N, C-alpha and C positions, 0 to 999 in steps of 0.2 A: 503495500499499500505504499506509493509514495507520498502521497497528501501526509501521511503521518510523519515523514521525516522531515518534510518543507516546514511545518507549524511547530514540530518538539520544540527548537529553538524559542518563538514565539510565546509558547504557553508555559515552559516549564521556568522555576525560578533558579535564578543564578544559584550555582552549587556553594558558591562564596557564603552569600545570603543564606543559604539552608544550612549551614555549619556554625551559626551564629549562634552561643551559648542559649540554652534555654532550658533553665535547670528548675524545678521547684524544689528552692532553698526556702519557703516561705510556708506559712499556714495560714488557714482562713478556718474561721468558725461557723458553723451553720446559723444562718440568722433566723431567728425564730420572732413571729409579730403577729399581732392582734386582728387590725382591720382591711389589710393588703398590702400585696407585694408585686413587684416587677423584677424578673431576671432575664436580662440580655447579655451582650458580649460587648457593649458599651455603654459607660456609666453616665453618660449625658443621656443615652437612650431611655435607659432605666430609671432616671430621675422625671424624665418627660411623662411617661407612663404615670408614673407616680402623683405628678400633678395633675394631669386628667382625672384619677382616680378623686383626688382631693377634691376636684373641682364637681365633682357630682357625677363623672362618667363611671360607667362597669368596666369587666375584664376585655370586653370585646374593643370597647372606644379607647381604653388605654393600648391595646395590642396594635391598634391602627397608628397610633402615635408612637409609637414604638418604632414600627415598620418604616413609617416616613423618616424618621429620626435618622437609623440606620443606613437609609438611603443616601443622608447626605454624609454622615460620617464614615461608612464602609460600602462606599461603590463599588469596591473590588469584589465584594460578595455579594450585593444583592440591590434592589431596585425597583424601580415602577417600571421598566424595563423588562424587566422578567415575570415570574411567577410567583403564585403562593397558594398555600393551604392552610385549612383552618379548624380546630376542633373547637366546641365551644361547650361546657358543660353549665347545664340550666339548673340553676340549686333548687328551685320551686318543683322541678317534676323529676329532678334526678334523673334526667338524660341527657344524650350527647349527640350534638349535631354537628355536622360535617358541612364541608364547603371546598368544592374543587376550585381552585381559580387558577388551572394552568391553561394554556393557551393552545391553539389548535394552529395544523399548517393550512397552507392556503388554499381555497378552494380549485387552485389551476394545479395543486401539487400531484401529479400523477406518477408512476413508476415510470413510465412510459415517455414523459418528458424529460426526465431526469437521464434515461438510458439515452434520449436522442442528443442529451447535452455532453454524453460521455463518463455518466455514472453509474456504476452496476454495485454487485456485491462484493466486488473486488476491488474498486478505485470508488471510494463514498467522497462526496465533497469535503471541504474543511469544516473544521469548527468554527473557522474564522471568514467563512464566507455567507454572502446573505441567503444562501441556501437554509442556513443552518436557524434562520429565525424564524420564529413561529410568533404567532398574535402576542403581545406581551399581555399575562391573566391579572398581573397584580393590581394594576389600578381598579378594574372591575370588584376583584375579591376586597379589596380594603371597603371599596362603596358598600358590597352588598354585607361584609363583616358587620359594618355600623347598621345599617338599615335591617337586617336579618336579628342580629344577635345585641345590638347595644340599646344603650339607658332610653334612647329618643330624648335625653336632656340637653344634648349637646351636637353643636352643629357640624359637619364635616369639616368645613373650615374653620372652626375652631381646635378640633381634634389636630386638623394638620398644623396649626399654629406654631409649635414649638419647633417643626422643621423647617418653616417657613423663615422664624427668624434667627435659626441657625445658619441659614443657607445665605440670608442677607447680611447678617452681620457681621458672619465669620465664628468658627468654633476651632477649639484646639484639636490638632489630630492627635491620638494615642499611640501607644508605642507598639503594638504587634500589628495595628493597621498601618501604620507608616511602612513598617516592613513588606508586609502584604501589598500595598498600594505602588510599592517600588517593585516587586517581582513582576506585577501585572502589568505596570506603564509598557512595556511595550507594544501591546496592541494599540495602544492610544497613541504611540508617535508614529506607527505606520505612515507613510509619505499619503496612501491613498485613503488613510481616515481624516477627512477634512477637519471636521470637528474635532477630532480626539483631545486637541489641546484644551480645550472646555474643562475637561476633568483632572487638568495639571496646573501646578504652581507656578508660574515662569516657565513653562516649559517642560518641567519635571515632576517626579510625585512628591507631595510636599512631608517636608521631614519630621519628625516626632517632637512636638510640642507648636508646629507652624499654625497659623492662623489660614484658614482655608475658606473661601467663601464659592457661592454658585449661586449666581442670579437666576440665571437661566432654570435652575430645578426648582428655585423658589416661584419663578413665574407659573410652571406646569403646576404645581403645587395649588398654587391659587385657582388656576382653569379648571381644576378637578374638584377643588373645595367649594366653587360657586356655582359650576354647571354639571356636576356630578359625573356619570360617565359619559356622557356627550362631550365634554370637555376633553376628554382623550381620546374618546375612539371616533371624535368626529371634529371636523374643523382643521386646523392649523398644526396639532400634533400630530392627528393620523396622518396629513399629508406628508408631514415630514418624515413619520415612519416609513411610509411606504416609499418616498424617494429614496431615502438614504438605502433601504433595502434593495431597491430595484437598480440602484447606481451600484450595486456590488453583487447583481446577479441573481438576487432574491426574487421571489413570487409574491411576497405579501402586498396586498393592495389595499386602496381605500375602503373598499367594500367587504373583504376581508376583516378591518377593522370596526368596522360600523356594525357587523353581525354579531360579533363577538360577546358571548354571554360567560359568566360564572355558574355551577350547578351544585345546586344543594344536592347532596349525598349523604347515603345511610351508612354510618361507620360499620366496619366488621371489627369482629372480636374473638378472642379465646379466653377459655378459663385456665390459671395456672394455679394450683394450691391456694382458692380461696380468693383468688384477685382475678379480676377480667380486666385483660389488656386488650384496648382500642385501638385501632389503625382505619385508616381511611383506604376503602378499596383502590383495585387497580383504575386508572394507569399509573398510583404511584405504589413503590416496591414495599409498601407497609405489611402485605403479607409474609413477606419474607421472616420479618418478627415472628409472625404468628407462628408461621409453619417449624421454626427453630422451637419455640418454646415448646410445642404440641410433641417434638420430639424430645424434649430433654425431660418433659414431665416425670417421665417413671425411673430417672435415674437419681440414685440419692447423692446430690451435687454439694452438700454443706460435708457430707464426711470425706470429700474426696481433697477439700482442704482449697482454700481460694487461691486464684493463680499457680495452682498445683500445675504439673504436666497432664497428670491424667483429668482434672477438671477442666483444663484448657481445650485438650484432645477431645473430649466430648462435643463441645463446644463448637470446636473448629468443624466438626465430622456434620455437626448438626446443621450449620450454616451453609456449609459445602453443600448439603443436599438440599437444601432451602433455595441457595440460589439455582440450583440446576432446575427447581421447577421453577421460580421466580422469571428467571431469565427466557423459559419457557413461553408462559404465559399470560406476562403482563404487560398490557397494552389497552388502547382504549376501547371500554365495554361497550362500546355504542357502537362498535364497527365489528367486534369480535365477540365471540361467545366464550367468557372463562369460566371454568367448571370451580368457580370456588368452593361451592359446600364441600365438594370432594376433597379439595386441596387441605381444606381447614379442618375436615374431620378427624377424630382421635384415631380412629380406625386406620385412616390412610397413613398417620403419624408411626402408629408401632410395625407398620411394614416397611418404613424408613428407618425407623429406628432400630430393626433388627440388622440393618447392612454396615452397621457401627460394630467395628472390632477393636479390642482393648489393645492390639500389639501392632496395628498397620493402620495406613491412612485408606480410604475406599480410593481406588484406582482412578486418577484424571480421566480417563477414556470412557468411564462408566459416567462421568459428569458431563462432559464435554459435548453437549448435544445442540446447544440452541444458535451456535453461528453469528450470535450479535455480540458487535464488540462495541463498548462504552466509554466514552472520555472518563480520565481519571481526574477527578476534584474532591478537594478539601476546602471550599469555598462553601458559601450559603451563610443563612444567619437563623438561629433558631431561637426562639423567646418565649416565654410564658407569663400570664398575668393572673391574679386573682384578687376579689372584691370584697368588699365587706360582708354583701349578702350571700355570699359563698359559692358565686360564680366564680368559672375559670376560663381562660382561652389559650389555649396551644397553638402555636403560628410559625410558619415557616416561609421564607423569602429567598429567592436564589435567582442570581441571573447563571446558572450554570458553571461554567468553569471561569472564574476570576469573575473579569469585565465582561464575560461572556463572548460577543464576535468581537467587543471593543468597538462596535460602529457607533456614532452618535448623530441622532437626529437633529437637523438644524436648528436653535434656540432653545432646546429642549432640555440639557444637561444631566443625560442619562445615556449609559450604554445601553445596546438591545442584546437580551438572551442569545445562547446557541442551543436551546434546546431541540432544535429540529435535528441536530447533529444523532441525537438518539435514536433516529428512527432506523431500522433495518433497509437495507437494498434489496436483498433477499425476497423473490416472489413467494415464498412460501412460506416465510416467517410471519408469524401473528402480528409482529409488530412492523409490518413492513408500511413505507411512506403512502399515504392515500389522501386523496384531497379533504379539508376540514377532520381530519384525524390527530387526537392528541397523541402524543409519543410516551413510552416507557419513561418515567419519570422518578427520579432517585430522593426528593424531599419528600420528606414525612413527618407530620406531628404524632403525638401519642398522649394518651391517657390512661390510668387505670384507674376502678373503682372495686367496691366490694362486691364480690359475684352474689353475697346472699341480700344485701341491704342496698345496692347501688348508690350506695355514698361514696364522693369522691375521695379518693386516695392522694393521685399526685396526677398534676399536667408535668409533661417533660418531653424531651427531645435532645437528640445528637444529632448535629449536622455533619456533612461529608461526604456526598457518592455513596458507593457501597458502603462505606462506612455505618451508617445511621440505621440500619436494623440491628446490625450486629451491636451499635452501641446502647442502642434501646436495650437492648437483653442484658448486656453486661453490668450497666448500672442498675436496672431492676434486680438483678439476681445478687447484686451488692448490698442491695437493701432486705429484700426479701428471705434471702437465704443466708448472709452474713450481719444480718443486723446493721449496716451501715447506715448513718446519717444520710440525706442528699448530698453536702459537702463533700463528707469522704467519698461516697458512692461516685462522686464525681472527678476526685481527686486522685484516683486509684488507677494503675496502670493498666493499658488494653492491647487487645489484638486486632489485628485488622487482616482481612485475606488477601492474599494477591502481595506484588513486590513493588507495585507503584513507580516502576523505573522508567515506563514510556507514558506519554501523552494519551495513549488508547489503551484500555485493557481489552485484550482478547478473553475469552471464556477460559483458556489455557493457563492465563496469567492469574487470574481469580481462583482456579482450584489448584493450582501446583505450587503455590507456597505463601507463608504467612508472615506478615509484619508484628513484631513483639515491641512494645513500647519499654523505652529505657525504666525500669525498674523491677522487670520480671528477670527473676535468677540466671544466671548462667547455667546451672544446675537443670531447669527447666527449659533450658535454649537446648542443652544437650540433649534430653529426653525425647522433646518434640521432634529435635533432628535424626535420633534412632526409629523413631516412628513412621519415619517419611515426609512428615510435613515442610522441608526444606526451608525454615525459619531466617527471617534476619531480623537484626536488632536495628529500632529507630530511635534518635536521639535530635538534639539540636530542633531548630526551626522544623524538621523536616516533621517531628511531633504533629505538625497541624493534620496529618493524615488521619489521624485518631478523633477526629472531630473535635467541637466544641461544644457542650450541653448547657443545659437549664433545668432546673429542678423545681418544681413548687408543690409540696406535701400538706395535704390537710390533716395535722396532728401526727405526732410518730407512733404510726401504726406497724412499723417496720419494728419497733422496739416492744411496745407493750402488747403487739398481737391484734390479727384481725378481727377478734371480739370485742375488742376494747376500743372502739371507734366513738369516742365520746370528746375529743379536743376540737376547739374550735380554732386552735392556732394556727398558722401556716409554719411551715419550717419549710427553708429553701437555702440553694444553693446553685453558684456560678461558678463554670467551669476555669480551670485555672489556663487552659491554654489560648485562654483571649483576654482582651483587656478588662471585661465585663465585671460588675455583680449585682448584688440583689439591692433593690431600692424599697424600705419597707415603711410601715405607720401602723 
């Protein structure tokens, strides 16, 4: 695949940057609060969400405020030019509602058209190409989150006002954000990317502590706040999006923009030892976490010992099996039938569980069936909010790989995603590109409730490509099996399938190795190697591959047991792999 080699230099971070020191040599306490809290990857965003709660907004209102501020402060990971997914826990009904805010391909995006342009299953278009742009779904998702789940006390413009003020008056760039901004700046500096400099400061990525402004983005937010979806999907902004995509070989038109809508969806779930774990259905990959949990349910994980070789072997194998299924079946359910009930049933899990052997790995040849290549990405922002009424919002927003395509619509102040690169060009694959279709999507929010009472246990997520379902299960088990509080659960070292050494994962990369985070012992490394896992240890800024998570828990259920769900206090943590924190009151 020549395109992989051509774009690798642009997509990957400089080796020198990745070797910078990134050692967890301090500690954080879990945050406990009474009335409400926000956990995100940026302290300014967390505070903005808290301000919305204090102004009378609820968890959904606060989540949209956080999403907008993170677009300002972390545009290398997220933005209104990308996609979003939302889960909302309604405390009055003890139910979870879902919103799919991912965009679709152009109505003209046929496999035949791409074949005629020279692209096929052996020669995919580039993740930096206009063909990789799908309709940005985030703006619609923000509007619908407020209208469907919000308090109805605050206007959208008011909710966006913290982000507008920061974009206009300037905000200080945080430490890790500056490093990831710099590592992705190449896509903005490309000669053919005429407006890429709008996302830079004097032609370069802003340094740590620099004051950065983005008046164009402030104007975009004002139009969305005043006019709702029409302010983004019709008129000036829609035309600017279609124009820049067309100039770079893409197919998105103003008509594609005008007809876009988010979709309300029913979350899917499984029960693991008294906890009901919730994910959104495909086209997101949340089913991978549920399949893995079903496989793991009958193992005595606690007795194996946390992050022991035996423990990690069983988790890794469960996820190799889960991804073998997910890569086969995850696509747009409005266009392809997906056997969700069969994939998530306990009987199927038992059959898959029987494939795991204690002394060796499942042969990769048994797993490599999808033929689907997916880009490596450890970007995206995940955040969660909770309010004084007991509602919670689990929200994730992403450009996909860093700045996405890096293409900046004129006068808009944001980059466009490259989710369309996630389509297969194999005519026999369920995820093959087709008109107005949603691609396989990596970003997934999650929630956990009591299987018996439907009380909220926690709202949580871990962002970062294929790491996301793996991170969900690892932090959940840290709490449920080993009694860790939310902060400790996020602090502990993780594993991630694959080696992440190229800009695109082939399925062989995913099934032929595993990355172990610094902190997992050499003895465990050696034992996993002897089992055939082909491990590597990851340190420094490369630890970004293990994602950045946030957790808000309702009471210390991991400590007291599920039968004692009496606490109204929130317990929250924020991942040390980012700049974030928990803001609470």
